[in-house]
C-alpha positions, 0 to 999 in steps of 0.5 A: 118635091117629095124628096125635099119634104122627106128631107125636111121631115127628118132634118127639122128635128135636128138642131142647127148647131148639130151640123157644125158639131158633126162636121167638127167631129168628123174632122177630129175623128179623121185626124185620130184615124190618120194618127193611128195609121188607118189612112183609108178610113181617115179619108172616108170620115174626113170627107163627111165634114163638107157634107154635114156643112152642106146639109146644114146650109141647105136647111138654113137656106130653104127653111130660114124661119126654122133655124 
């Protein structure tokens, strides 16, 4: 329970659209890294996208009145 409260203390100040934009930014960043030959970094950064989307979804499902 404490970890959930700590999560919301941090994420309540982040606008809902920020999760979408961070996800999109990680996809674009990964594509740029892939084009410049940094394949391992591209995979690493590209995997952030679903994580950002899940953080936003979790926040919306648990605290729908705040979104």
